[in-house]
C-alpha positions as CSV (number, residue, x, y, z in Angstrom):
1,X,12.7,26.8,1.9
2,X,13.0,28.0,-2.0
3,X,15.0,30.8,-1.0
4,X,17.1,28.8,0.6
5,X,17.3,26.2,-2.5
6,X,18.5,28.8,-4.9
7,X,20.7,30.2,-2.0
8,X,22.5,27.1,-2.1
9,X,23.7,27.9,-5.6
10,X,27.0,29.0,-5.8
11,X,26.6,30.6,-9.3
12,X,25.4,33.5,-9.0
13,X,24.0,33.3,-12.7
14,X,22.3,30.5,-11.8
15,X,20.5,31.9,-9.1
16,X,19.3,34.3,-11.2
17,X,18.6,31.9,-14.0
18,X,16.2,29.9,-11.6
19,X,14.5,32.8,-9.8
20,X,13.9,33.8,-13.4
21,X,12.1,30.6,-14.6
22,X,10.5,30.6,-11.0
23,X,8.8,33.6,-11.6
24,X,7.8,33.4,-15.2
25,X,6.4,30.8,-14.5
26,X,5.2,29.8,-10.8
27,X,1.8,30.2,-12.3
28,X,1.7,27.5,-14.6
29,X,3.9,25.1,-12.0
30,X,0.8,25.8,-9.5
31,X,-1.8,25.6,-12.6
32,X,-0.2,22.2,-13.1
33,X,0.1,20.8,-9.6
34,X,-3.5,21.8,-8.6
35,X,-4.6,19.3,-11.5
36,X,-3.1,16.4,-9.1
37,X,-3.7,17.7,-5.8
38,X,-6.0,19.8,-4.0
39,X,-4.2,21.4,-0.7
40,X,-1.8,24.6,-1.4
41,X,0.2,22.8,1.0
42,X,1.0,20.2,-1.5
43,X,1.0,22.3,-4.8
44,X,3.5,23.9,-2.9
45,X,5.6,20.9,-1.7
46,X,5.3,19.4,-5.5
47,X,7.0,22.9,-6.6
48,X,9.8,23.0,-4.6
49,X,9.8,19.1,-5.1
50,X,10.4,20.6,-8.8
51,X,12.6,23.2,-8.4
52,X,15.2,20.9,-6.9
53,X,15.1,19.0,-10.3
54,X,15.3,22.2,-12.3
55,X,18.3,23.0,-10.0
56,X,19.8,19.9,-10.4
57,X,19.2,20.2,-14.1
58,X,20.2,23.5,-14.8
59,X,22.5,22.8,-17.7
60,X,20.1,21.5,-19.5
61,X,17.6,23.9,-18.9
62,X,19.7,26.5,-19.9
63,X,20.2,25.1,-23.6
64,X,16.0,24.9,-24.0
65,X,14.2,27.4,-26.1
66,X,11.1,29.0,-24.3
67,X,8.6,26.6,-25.6
68,X,10.6,23.4,-25.0
69,X,11.4,25.0,-21.4
70,X,7.3,25.5,-20.6
71,X,7.2,21.5,-21.6
72,X,10.0,21.0,-19.5
73,X,8.9,22.7,-16.9
74,X,5.3,21.3,-17.0
75,X,6.6,17.4,-17.4
76,X,8.8,17.7,-14.7
77,X,5.5,19.6,-12.4
78,X,3.3,16.3,-13.4
79,X,5.9,13.6,-12.9
80,X,6.8,15.3,-9.7
81,X,2.8,15.2,-8.1
82,X,2.5,11.5,-9.6
83,X,5.5,10.8,-7.8
84,X,4.3,12.7,-4.6
85,X,0.0,10.9,-5.0
86,X,2.0,7.3,-4.9
87,X,3.9,7.9,-2.1
88,X,0.7,9.6,0.1
89,X,-1.5,6.6,-1.1
90,X,1.9,4.5,0.3
91,X,2.1,6.2,3.4
92,X,-2.2,6.0,3.9
93,X,-1.9,2.2,3.0
94,X,0.9,2.0,5.6
95,X,-1.3,3.6,8.1
96,X,-4.1,1.6,7.3
97,X,-2.3,-1.6,7.9
98,X,-0.6,0.1,11.2
99,X,-4.7,1.0,12.5
100,X,-6.1,-2.3,11.5
101,X,-3.1,-4.1,13.8
102,X,-3.2,-1.8,16.4
103,X,-7.5,-2.0,16.4
104,X,-6.8,-6.1,16.1
105,X,-4.2,-6.0,19.6
106,X,-6.5,-3.8,21.5
107,X,-9.5,-6.2,20.7
108,X,-7.5,-9.1,22.4
109,X,-6.2,-7.1,25.2
110,X,-9.4,-5.6,26.3
111,X,-11.3,-9.0,26.2
112,X,-12.1,-9.4,29.4
113,X,-10.2,-12.9,31.2
114,X,-13.1,-15.1,30.9
115,X,-13.0,-14.8,27.0
116,X,-9.6,-14.7,26.8
117,X,-9.3,-18.2,28.5
118,X,-11.9,-19.4,26.7
119,X,-10.1,-18.3,23.3
120,X,-6.9,-20.1,24.4
121,X,-8.9,-23.2,24.8
122,X,-10.2,-23.3,21.8
123,X,-7.2,-22.7,20.2
124,X,-5.7,-25.8,22.1
125,X,-8.4,-27.4,21.0
126,X,-7.8,-26.7,17.2
127,X,-4.1,-27.8,17.3
128,X,-5.4,-31.0,19.1
129,X,-7.9,-31.1,15.9
130,X,-5.7,-30.5,13.3
131,X,-2.8,-32.8,14.2
132,X,-5.4,-35.7,14.2
133,X,-6.9,-35.1,11.0
134,X,-5.9,-36.4,7.7
135,X,-3.6,-34.6,4.9
136,X,-6.2,-34.0,2.3
137,X,-8.9,-32.8,5.2
138,X,-6.7,-30.7,6.7
139,X,-5.3,-29.0,2.7
140,X,-9.0,-28.9,1.9
141,X,-10.0,-27.0,5.3
142,X,-7.1,-25.1,5.6
143,X,-7.3,-23.7,1.9
144,X,-11.4,-23.2,1.8
145,X,-11.6,-21.5,5.2
146,X,-7.9,-19.9,6.0
147,X,-6.8,-19.3,3.3
148,X,-9.7,-18.6,0.8
149,X,-9.4,-20.7,-1.9
150,X,-12.1,-21.4,-4.3
151,X,-13.5,-24.6,-5.2
152,X,-11.5,-25.0,-9.0
153,X,-8.3,-23.7,-7.1
154,X,-8.9,-26.8,-4.5
155,X,-10.1,-29.2,-7.3
156,X,-6.6,-28.8,-9.1
157,X,-4.6,-29.0,-6.3
158,X,-6.4,-32.6,-5.2
159,X,-7.1,-33.3,-8.7
160,X,-10.4,-34.1,-9.0
161,X,-13.4,-32.7,-10.4
162,X,-14.8,-29.2,-8.9
163,X,-18.5,-30.9,-8.0
164,X,-16.2,-33.5,-6.0
165,X,-14.6,-30.9,-4.2
166,X,-18.0,-30.0,-2.0
167,X,-18.7,-33.3,-1.4
168,X,-15.1,-34.0,0.3
169,X,-15.6,-30.8,2.1
170,X,-18.7,-32.1,3.3
171,X,-16.9,-35.0,4.5
172,X,-13.8,-33.4,6.1
173,X,-16.3,-31.0,8.0
174,X,-17.9,-33.8,9.5
175,X,-14.7,-35.7,10.4
176,X,-13.8,-32.6,12.2
177,X,-17.1,-32.4,14.1
178,X,-16.5,-36.0,15.2
179,X,-12.9,-35.4,16.4
180,X,-13.7,-32.4,18.5
181,X,-17.2,-34.2,19.7
182,X,-14.3,-36.8,21.0
183,X,-11.6,-34.7,22.1
184,X,-14.4,-32.3,24.5
């Protein structure tokens, strides 16, 4: 891959220059990349990305003295490694989200028909309950048990004291249970 990138350069002096930069600094590039990743393949990918960036900035790096060039190379490798790490983290998060969604779907579809019927009936019961609850009771129960709001957040929404929230929740739960027993 590296040779393909270098061969894509039209100017032979640019090719020789980039090859020289790579040959002179490859140990430094791999050493710097190794600080951010553990696998050799990942290091190679980062160094290749760095070479692409150096090729794109060949006019700039030709004008640098040796020490500035070393610093530029180290910065480029470091930034490429950080970007690589962030991309890998995002991919891992997306993979984890997808896995959780698939697990939930599999759990739903692997249930027995009796369990599915019970679940549907309980959902219908909850929908009927929700329609019969007052706005404040819905706000309290939804905020606490579905959205996970703290008592402080609920108190701010209802413009009441924090201690009052606990009592209001207790009363809302009792009213909900009374409605459920009437519906059953």
